[in-house]
BAZAVO-904027 format. One line per field, with one value per residue (C-alpha): residue number from 1; residue in three letters; chain; x, y, z. Coordinates in steps of 0.1 Angstrom, whole numbers, padded with zeros to 4 digits, always signed. Each point is the difference from the previous one (the first is absolute). Layout:
// residues N
i <- [NUM,...] $
aa <- [ALA,...] $
ch <- [A,...] $
east <- [X,...] $
north <- [Y,...] $
up <- [Z,...] $
//
This chain:
// residues 133
i <- [1,2,3,4,5,6,7,8,9,10,11,12,13,14,15,16,17,18,19,20,21,22,23,24,25,26,27,28,29,30,31,32,33,34,35,36,37,38,39,40,41,42,43,44,45,46,47,48,49,50,51,52,53,54,55,56,57,58,59,60,61,62,63,64,65,66,67,68,69,70,71,72,73,74,75,76,77,78,79,80,81,82,83,84,85,86,87,88,89,90,91,92,93,94,95,96,97,98,99,100,101,102,103,104,105,106,107,108,109,110,111,112,113,114,115,116,117,118,119,120,121,122,123,124,125,126,127,128,129,130,131,132,133] $
aa <- [MET,LEU,GLN,HIS,TYR,TYR,ASN,GLY,ALA,ILE,LEU,ASP,ASN,ALA,LYS,LEU,SER,TYR,ILE,LEU,GLY,ARG,LEU,ARG,ASN,PHE,THR,ALA,SER,VAL,THR,SER,TYR,MET,HIS,LYS,HIS,PRO,TRP,GLU,THR,ALA,PHE,ALA,LEU,LEU,SER,ILE,LEU,SER,ILE,THR,ILE,VAL,PRO,VAL,ILE,LEU,PRO,THR,ILE,GLY,PHE,SER,ALA,ILE,GLY,PRO,VAL,ALA,GLN,SER,ILE,ALA,ALA,ALA,TRP,GLN,SER,SER,ILE,GLY,ILE,VAL,ALA,ALA,GLY,THR,PRO,PHE,ALA,PHE,LEU,GLN,SER,ALA,ALA,MET,GLY,GLY,ALA,ALA,ALA,GLY,VAL,PHE,TYR,GLY,ALA,GLY,VAL,ALA,GLY,LEU,ALA,VAL,LEU,ALA,SER,LYS,LYS,ALA,ALA,GLY,TRP,ALA,VAL,GLY,TRP,TRP,TYR,ARG,GLU] $
ch <- [A,A,A,A,A,A,A,A,A,A,A,A,A,A,A,A,A,A,A,A,A,A,A,A,A,A,A,A,A,A,A,A,A,A,A,A,A,A,A,A,A,A,A,A,A,A,A,A,A,A,A,A,A,A,A,A,A,A,A,A,A,A,A,A,A,A,A,A,A,A,A,A,A,A,A,A,A,A,A,A,A,A,A,A,A,A,A,A,A,A,A,A,A,A,A,A,A,A,A,A,A,A,A,A,A,A,A,A,A,A,A,A,A,A,A,A,A,A,A,A,A,A,A,A,A,A,A,A,A,A,A,A,A] $
east <- [-0326,+0030,+0031,+0033,+0034,+0027,+0031,-0018,-0030,-0034,-0019,-0037,-0017,-0010,+0035,+0014,-0026,+0008,+0037,-0004,-0024,+0026,+0026,-0022,-0006,+0037,+0010,-0028,+0013,+0035,-0010,-0021,+0029,+0024,-0025,-0004,+0038,+0019,+0033,+0001,-0006,+0027,+0025,-0008,+0004,+0034,+0011,-0008,+0016,+0031,+0003,-0007,+0022,+0032,-0013,-0025,+0004,+0037,+0006,-0030,+0018,+0034,+0019,+0015,+0024,+0028,-0008,-0023,-0015,+0008,-0026,-0020,-0012,+0029,+0025,-0013,+0000,+0035,+0012,-0015,+0019,+0034,+0021,-0024,+0010,-0006,-0031,-0020,-0035,+0013,+0027,-0025,-0024,+0028,+0013,-0035,-0002,+0033,-0012,+0021,-0009,-0025,-0022,-0002,-0012,-0030,-0008,+0004,-0023,-0026,+0000,+0001,-0030,-0020,+0010,-0013,-0033,-0003,+0009,-0025,-0028,+0011,+0001,-0035,-0013,+0017,-0015,-0034,+0004,+0013,-0029,-0027,-0033] $
north <- [-1388,+0021,-0021,+0008,-0015,-0009,-0018,-0015,-0012,+0013,+0011,+0008,+0023,-0029,-0014,+0035,+0008,-0032,+0007,+0036,-0011,-0025,+0026,+0024,-0028,-0007,+0036,+0005,-0031,+0014,+0035,-0014,-0022,+0030,+0020,-0027,-0008,+0032,-0011,-0033,+0018,+0024,-0026,-0022,+0031,+0010,-0036,-0001,+0034,-0013,-0029,+0021,+0029,-0016,-0014,+0026,+0033,+0004,-0004,+0024,+0029,-0008,-0025,-0028,-0029,+0020,+0033,+0030,+0004,+0033,+0027,-0018,+0008,-0021,+0018,+0035,-0012,-0013,+0033,+0020,-0021,-0001,-0027,-0027,-0012,-0036,-0005,+0028,-0005,+0004,-0026,-0025,+0004,-0003,-0031,-0015,+0007,-0017,-0031,+0006,-0006,+0027,-0019,-0027,+0024,+0010,-0035,-0014,+0028,-0007,-0038,+0003,+0022,-0022,-0029,+0018,+0006,-0036,-0013,+0023,-0013,-0036,+0004,+0015,-0029,-0026,+0015,+0001,-0036,-0012,+0015,-0007,-0012] $
up <- [+0139,+0015,+0002,+0017,-0010,+0025,-0010,-0030,+0020,-0007,+0032,-0003,+0025,+0023,+0003,+0005,+0026,+0018,+0000,+0012,+0027,+0014,-0002,+0021,+0026,+0002,+0004,+0027,+0019,-0001,+0011,+0028,+0012,-0001,+0021,+0026,+0001,-0006,+0018,-0017,-0034,+0007,+0010,-0030,-0023,+0015,-0002,-0037,-0006,+0018,-0024,-0031,+0008,-0013,-0034,-0008,+0019,+0001,-0038,-0005,+0018,-0017,+0023,-0021,+0004,-0014,+0018,-0004,-0034,-0017,+0002,+0025,+0035,+0014,-0020,+0011,+0036,-0003,-0016,+0028,+0026,-0017,+0016,+0013,+0034,+0010,+0022,-0015,-0014,-0034,+0004,+0016,-0030,-0025,+0018,-0003,-0037,-0005,+0018,+0031,+0036,+0000,-0025,+0025,+0026,-0022,-0010,+0035,+0014,-0025,+0003,+0038,+0000,-0021,+0021,+0031,-0016,-0013,+0035,+0016,-0022,+0004,+0038,-0001,-0021,+0023,+0032,-0017,-0011,+0034,+0019,-0024,+0014] $
//
């Protein structure tokens, strides 16, 4: 009998088939939802991106709490600018990485976007419940 090991657990072919089948069903459901609701999907993805930009994306490109990381994209960008003026996109992103007011803009936009989606879903449910037959 062919066995697969995953994190110390032994999975035989039947268990593995079941897991893969469930995963296929889940991805098919998500894909179907995305096709039926493209605007909601885009809004949700942008909201999630907005929330993850400060802790994940900015450090990846070289913005840190103490300034641009040496030999990073942020450092190259800063060296091409010279003196960074307040209010520029670079200054805004650096402020967000340092935990300044710009970070609140990203988090606030993401949370507000997800709240709008949740309230839209809740309103749809409430109307359906109120006018049920």
